[in-house]
C-alpha positions in Angstrom: -16.4 -2.1 41.8 -15.6 1.6 41.4 -12.1 0.6 40.1 -13.6 -1.8 37.5 -16.1 0.9 36.2 -13.3 3.5 36.0 -11.2 1.1 33.7 -14.0 0.3 31.3 -13.4 2.2 28.0 -16.2 4.4 26.7 -16.8 2.5 23.4 -17.8 -0.8 25.0 -19.9 1.1 27.5 -21.9 2.7 24.8 -22.3 -0.6 22.9 -23.5 -2.3 26.1 -26.0 0.5 26.8 -27.4 0.3 23.3 -27.7 -3.5 23.6 -29.6 -3.3 26.8 -31.9 -0.6 25.5 -32.7 -2.6 22.3 -33.2 -5.9 24.2 -35.5 -4.4 26.9 -37.6 -2.6 24.2 -38.5 -5.9 22.4 -39.0 -8.3 25.3 -41.1 -11.4 24.4 -41.5 -15.0 25.4 -41.4 -18.3 23.4 -39.9 -21.8 23.6 -36.4 -22.1 25.0 -33.3 -21.9 22.7 -30.3 -24.2 23.1 -28.9 -23.8 26.6 -25.2 -23.8 25.7 -23.9 -20.9 23.7 -26.4 -19.6 21.1 -28.1 -21.0 18.1 -25.9 -19.7 15.3 -27.7 -20.3 12.0 -25.1 -20.9 9.3 -25.9 -19.5 6.0 -26.9 -19.4 3.3 -27.2 -22.3 2.0 -29.2 -20.8 -1.0 -31.1 -22.5 -3.8 -31.9 -25.7 -1.9 -28.2 -26.5 -1.1 -28.1 -29.2 1.6 -26.7 -28.0 5.0 -23.1 -28.6 5.7 -22.2 -31.8 7.5 -23.2 -35.4 6.9 -26.0 -36.7 9.1 -26.9 -40.4 9.5 -29.1 -42.3 11.8 -32.4 -44.1 12.1 -35.5 -43.3 14.0 -33.8 -42.6 17.3 -30.0 -42.0 17.1 -28.5 -39.3 14.9 -24.9 -38.7 14.0 -23.4 -35.6 12.2 -19.9 -35.2 10.9 -18.7 -31.7 9.9 -15.6 -29.5 9.8 -13.4 -28.0 7.2 -10.2 -28.4 5.2 -8.0 -25.2 5.5 -4.7 -24.0 4.0 -3.1 -20.9 5.5 -0.2 -18.9 4.1 1.4 -16.2 6.2 4.3 -13.7 5.7 5.7 -11.8 8.8 8.0 -8.9 8.9 9.9 -10.5 11.8 10.7 -14.1 12.9 8.7 -13.8 16.1 5.6 -15.9 15.5 4.8 -19.5 14.5 1.5 -20.2 12.8 -0.5 -18.0 15.2 0.6 -14.6 16.5 -1.8 -14.2 19.4 -0.1 -12.7 22.5 3.4 -14.0 22.0 6.4 -11.5 22.3 7.7 -9.7 19.2 11.5 -9.7 18.7 12.9 -6.2 18.7 15.0 -4.5 16.0 18.7 -5.0 16.3 18.2 -8.8 16.7 18.4 -11.3 13.9 14.8 -12.4 14.4 13.6 -8.8 14.6 15.4 -7.7 11.4 14.4 -10.6 9.2 11.0 -11.9 7.9 9.4 -15.3 7.7 7.0 -17.1 5.4 4.9 -20.1 6.5 2.3 -22.5 5.1 0.1 -24.8 7.2 -2.9 -27.0 6.9 -3.0 -27.7 10.6 -6.0 -25.5 11.3 -8.2 -28.1 9.4 -10.8 -29.5 11.7 -13.2 -32.4 12.0 -16.1 -32.9 14.5 -18.6 -35.6 15.3 -21.9 -34.8 17.0 -24.2 -37.6 18.3 -27.8 -37.2 19.5 -29.3 -39.9 21.6 -33.0 -40.9 21.6 -35.1 -38.5 23.6 -35.8 -40.1 27.0 -39.0 -38.7 28.5 -38.2 -34.9 28.5 -34.4 -35.3 28.5 -32.4 -34.5 25.3 -28.9 -35.9 25.1 -26.1 -34.6 22.8 -22.4 -35.4 22.7 -19.6 -33.9 20.6 -16.0 -34.6 19.8 -13.9 -32.1 17.8 -10.2 -32.1 16.7 -7.8 -30.0 14.8 -4.1 -30.6 14.1 -2.3 -28.1 16.3 -1.2 -30.6 19.0 2.2 -30.6 20.7 5.1 -31.9 18.7 8.5 -33.3 19.8 11.0 -30.6 20.7 13.5 -32.1 18.3 11.1 -32.0 15.3 12.7 -30.7 12.2 11.3 -27.7 10.4 9.8 -29.9 7.8 8.2 -32.2 10.4 6.9 -29.2 12.3 5.1 -27.8 9.2 4.0 -31.0 7.5 3.1 -33.4 10.4 0.1 -32.2 12.3 -0.6 -33.7 15.7 -4.2 -34.2 16.6 -5.4 -31.8 19.3 -8.7 -32.1 21.3 -10.9 -29.1 21.0 -14.3 -30.2 22.3 -15.4 -33.4 24.1 -18.6 -33.0 26.0 -21.9 -34.4 27.0 -25.0 -32.1 27.1 -28.2 -33.0 28.9 -31.1 -30.7 28.3 -33.9 -31.0 30.9 -37.0 -29.0 31.7 -35.3 -27.8 34.9 -31.7 -27.2 34.1 -29.2 -28.0 31.4 -26.0 -29.9 32.3 -22.7 -29.9 30.3 -19.9 -32.2 31.3 -16.6 -32.3 29.4 -14.2 -30.0 27.5 -15.9 -26.9 26.1 -15.1 -23.2 25.6 -15.0 -21.4 29.0 -18.0 -19.6 30.5 -15.6 -16.8 31.3 -15.9 -14.6 28.2 -19.0 -16.7 27.0 -16.9 -18.7 24.6 -18.7 -20.1 21.6 -21.8 -18.1 22.3 -21.6 -15.9 19.2 -19.3 -13.1 20.5 -16.1 -14.0 18.6 -14.9 -11.3 16.1 -14.6 -12.0 12.4 -11.0 -12.3 11.0 -8.8 -14.4 8.9 -6.3 -14.5 11.8 -6.2 -17.5 14.1 -8.3 -16.9 17.3 -7.8 -15.8 19.9 -6.7 -12.3 19.0 -4.6 -10.1 21.1 -6.4 -9.4 24.4 -9.3 -11.7 23.5 -10.6 -14.2 26.1 -10.4 -17.5 24.2 -9.9 -20.8 26.0 -11.3 -24.3 26.4 -11.3 -26.4 29.5 -12.8 -29.6 31.1 -15.7 -28.5 33.2 -19.0 -29.2 34.8 -21.6 -26.5 33.9 -25.2 -26.0 34.9 -27.3 -23.5 33.1 -30.9 -22.3 32.7 -32.4 -20.4 29.8 -35.7 -18.7 30.0 -37.5 -17.2 26.9 -36.8 -17.5 23.2 -37.5 -14.3 21.3 -36.1 -12.4 24.3 -34.1 -14.7 26.5 -31.9 -14.8 29.5 -29.4 -17.6 30.3 -27.8 -18.0 33.7 -24.9 -20.4 34.1 -22.3 -21.6 36.6 -19.3 -24.0 36.2 -16.7 -25.8 38.1 -13.6 -25.8 35.8 -10.2 -27.5 35.7 -8.0 -25.4 38.0 -5.2 -23.2 36.5 -2.8 -24.9 39.0 -3.6 -28.5 39.8 -1.5 -28.3 43.1 -4.0 -25.7 44.3 -6.5 -28.5 44.8 -9.5 -26.2 44.2 -11.3 -25.9 40.9 -11.9 -22.6 39.2 -15.4 -21.2 39.6 -17.0 -19.4 36.7 -20.4 -17.8 36.3 -22.3 -15.6 33.9 -25.5 -14.2 32.6 -26.4 -13.7 28.9 -29.2 -11.7 27.4 -30.3 -12.0 23.8 -33.1 -10.9 21.4 -33.8 -13.2 18.5 -36.0 -10.6 16.8 -32.9 -8.6 15.9 -30.3 -10.8 14.3 -27.2 -9.8 12.5 -25.0 -11.5 9.9 -21.8 -12.5 11.7 -18.8 -14.7 11.1 -16.9 -16.1 14.1 -13.2 -16.0 13.2 -12.7 -17.6 9.8 -15.9 -19.7 9.9 -18.9 -19.3 7.6 -21.2 -16.4 8.3 -24.3 -17.1 10.3 -27.2 -15.3 12.0 -26.6 -14.2 15.6 -29.0 -12.4 17.8 -28.4 -9.1 19.5 -26.6 -10.2 22.7 -25.0 -9.1 25.9 -22.9 -11.4 28.1 -21.4 -10.8 31.5 -19.1 -13.4 33.1 -16.7 -13.8 36.0 -13.9 -16.1 37.2 -12.5 -17.0 40.6 -9.4 -19.2 41.2 -7.0 -20.2 43.9 -3.2 -20.6 43.9 -0.9 -22.6 46.2 2.7 -22.1 45.0 5.9 -23.5 46.4 7.6 -21.2 48.8 10.4 -19.2 47.3 13.2 -21.7 48.2 15.4 -24.2 46.5 14.0 -26.9 48.7 10.4 -25.7 49.6 8.4 -27.4 52.3 5.3 -25.1 52.5 2.9 -23.4 50.0 2.2 -19.7 49.6 -1.4 -19.0 48.7 -3.4 -16.3 46.9 -6.4 -15.9 44.7 -7.1 -14.6 41.2 -10.3 -13.2 39.5 -11.6 -12.0 36.2 -14.6 -10.1 34.8 -15.6 -10.0 31.1 -18.3 -8.1 29.2 -19.2 -9.2 25.7 -21.6 -7.6 23.3 -22.9 -8.2 19.7 -24.9 -5.5 18.0 -26.5 -5.8 14.5 -26.3 -2.2 13.3 -28.0 -3.3 10.0 -29.8 -6.5 10.8 -30.4 -9.4 8.4 -33.9 -10.3 7.4 -33.4 -14.0 6.7 -30.9 -16.8 6.0 -30.2 -15.6 2.4 -29.8 -11.9 3.3 -26.1 -11.1 2.7 -26.5 -7.6 1.1 -25.5 -4.4 3.0 -25.4 -5.9 6.5 -23.3 -4.5 9.4 -22.6 -6.1 12.7 -20.4 -4.9 15.6 -18.8 -7.0 18.4 -17.0 -5.9 21.5 -15.3 -7.4 24.5 -13.8 -5.9 27.6 -12.0 -8.0 30.2 -10.1 -7.4 33.4 -8.5 -9.6 36.0 -5.5 -10.8 37.8 -3.9 -14.3 37.6 -5.9 -15.0 34.5 -3.3 -14.8 31.7 -4.0 -18.4 30.5 -7.5 -17.3 29.4 -5.8 -15.3 26.6 -4.1 -17.3 23.9 -0.3 -17.7 24.6 -0.2 -14.7 27.0 2.5 -14.5 29.6 4.0 -11.1 28.7 7.4 -12.8 29.0 6.9 -13.1 32.8 9.2 -15.5 34.7 9.9 -16.2 38.3 13.0 -14.3 39.5 16.2 -16.2 40.1 16.9 -17.3 43.7 19.6 -15.2 45.6 23.1 -16.6 45.4 25.0 -14.9 48.3 27.7 -17.6 48.4 28.5 -17.2 44.7 28.0 -20.8 43.9 29.1 -22.0 40.5 25.8 -23.8 40.1 23.3 -21.3 41.6 20.3 -22.5 43.6 17.3 -23.1 41.3 13.6 -22.4 42.0 11.3 -24.8 40.1 7.7 -23.4 40.2 4.6 -25.7 40.2 2.5 -23.2 38.2 2.4 -22.0 34.6 4.2 -18.8 33.7 2.4 -15.5 33.5 -0.2 -16.1 36.3 1.7 -15.4 39.5 5.3 -14.5 40.6 7.3 -13.5 43.7 8.0 -9.8 44.2 11.2 -8.3 45.7 9.9 -9.0 49.2 9.3 -12.6 48.3 5.5 -12.2 48.5 3.4 -14.2 46.0 1.6 -11.8 43.7 -0.9 -12.3 40.8 -0.2 -10.6 37.5 -2.9 -8.1 36.3 -4.2 -8.0 32.7 -7.0 -6.2 30.9 -8.1 -6.6 27.3 -10.3 -4.8 24.8 -11.4 -6.2 21.4 -13.7 -4.3 19.1 -14.7 -5.7 15.7 -16.9 -4.7 12.7 -18.3 -6.8 9.9 -19.8 -5.4 6.7 -21.4 -7.5 4.0 -21.2 -5.8 0.6 -24.3 -5.5 -1.7 -22.8 -7.6 -4.5 -24.9 -10.1 -6.4 -23.9 -13.7 -7.3 -21.0 -14.1 -4.8 -20.8 -13.2 -1.1 -18.2 -10.6 -0.2 -17.6 -9.1 3.2 -14.9 -7.2 5.0 -14.0 -7.2 8.7 -12.0 -4.8 10.9 -10.6 -5.5 14.3 -8.9 -3.4 17.0 -7.6 -5.1 20.1 -5.2 -4.3 23.0 -4.0 -5.9 26.2 -1.9 -4.4 29.0 -0.7 -5.1 32.5 -0.3 -2.4 35.2 1.9 -4.4 37.5 4.1 -6.8 35.4 7.0 -4.3 35.1 6.8 -3.6 38.8 7.1 -7.4 39.5 10.0 -8.0 37.1 13.6 -7.4 38.1 15.3 -4.6 36.3 17.7 -6.9 34.5 14.8 -8.9 33.0 12.6 -6.0 31.9 13.8 -6.1 28.3 12.3 -9.5 28.0 8.7 -8.6 28.9 6.0 -6.5 27.3 3.4 -4.6 29.3 1.2 -3.5 26.4 0.2 -4.8 23.0 -2.0 -3.3 20.3 -3.4 -5.2 17.3 -5.1 -3.9 14.1 -6.5 -6.2 11.4 -8.4 -5.8 8.1 -9.8 -8.9 6.4 -11.5 -9.5 3.0 -13.6 -12.6 2.5 -15.1 -14.1 -0.6 -17.6 -16.9 -0.6 -16.7 -18.5 -3.9 -19.4 -21.2 -3.4 -21.6 -22.0 -0.3 -18.8 -24.4 0.7 -15.6 -22.7 -0.5 -14.3 -19.5 1.1 -11.2 -17.4 0.6 -9.9 -14.8 3.0 -7.1 -12.2 2.8 -5.9 -10.2 5.9 -3.3 -7.6 6.9 -2.5 -7.7 10.6 -0.2 -5.3 12.5 0.9 -5.9 16.1 2.8 -3.4 18.3 4.2 -4.1 21.7 5.7 -2.0 24.4 8.6 -3.6 26.2 9.6 -3.1 29.8 12.8 -1.4 28.7 11.0 1.2 26.6 11.5 -0.4 23.1 8.4 -0.8 20.8 8.8 -3.7 18.4 6.3 -4.2 15.6 5.3 -7.1 13.3 3.2 -6.9 10.1 1.6 -10.0 8.8 -0.1 -10.8 5.5 -2.3 -13.9 5.8 -4.3 -15.8 3.1 -6.7 -18.6 4.0 -8.7 -21.0 1.9 -11.5 -23.2 3.3 -13.7 -26.1 2.2 -16.5 -26.6 4.7 -18.3 -29.9 4.9 
């Protein structure tokens, strides 16, 4: 624990202290809020505009369809990234991809969701949701035209939620409890989430939670989650606690969504997992075992809180996340750091060298020089700010984001000949401007700069200009 506290940067610590002080000072009690995530009130809509989404149903069943149509255009200074940049390696100068730029257009971030509410049964409320976008896997032989134009449907959420007077139970695919995904902590940006160093992931899971209080509330949750390695035979275990104060709400946008009202919040969460990897041989017979873990702290602080749903003028909100762990790279979007298992020794100089085929995804674990199974360490920091300008008629707001991720042992675990292919640190800076043309139409412009530190000492950089347009329904 002393090591964890020593690694926590001072800025998130200050934010967390302020959040705790504000929440404890305004404690109250009222009916329970939703048990999963947080009730994010989308807004406005002003002047009697009907809420987004189409709702149908009779006296008992209700169905709601919502989502958005989105077009994104991106120009990068290198040819390192596809649609999303996230935590993928940047090609260095002196290479073709590092010396030349790229322009991309995509509509694949468009999304559609269906939510169904069953009739209330005694005191049990039942809700189900399906949500898809178009970023699914495509054939490896897809042409450039097909890759950009043909979007493959990808499952985002598919879950059943039972709310009962005792506990709430969620079964299905949903954002992970580690990092309190979808609970209002995501930063605002035109860029595709997750950002560099941001915990952002969805998984099939069984979650049990309990929320006490409404104006001031506490949610405690635990989940059994799809394991990072299916051959480990043991599910991941996640747990967390979230504090919130509904009497102090801030205007906040999650990624490139519409701005909503989110309460002052603090979330702490943890993850434990087990690995059982093939022994380091061409023809393995046994497994080598180890464990991984992670801790995340999230905070949302309304510096200038909003008074009501229509209040978009001169409002300021801060978000922060600090995370640390080992064997948890998959919880950060596309993060491996370039890590790969080392090649097997070839003392006989065979023309076709022996090949080790791992049964675990890259970036989580590897074998060191002594052939010991080791987990790879990562820690991340994401700090965001959102300011809503005092402009009449149209809604205009700006967001800023600083993020970083680094590993203290990836270079140590990588053979010298492979260190030019890994990065041990990445920093990300982002400024975005949003304009709400109408309550349903939104345009965003962003400049994003990503720097990485490679294992061989080089420091490649990518600059991206990103424009996004959305129609929400």
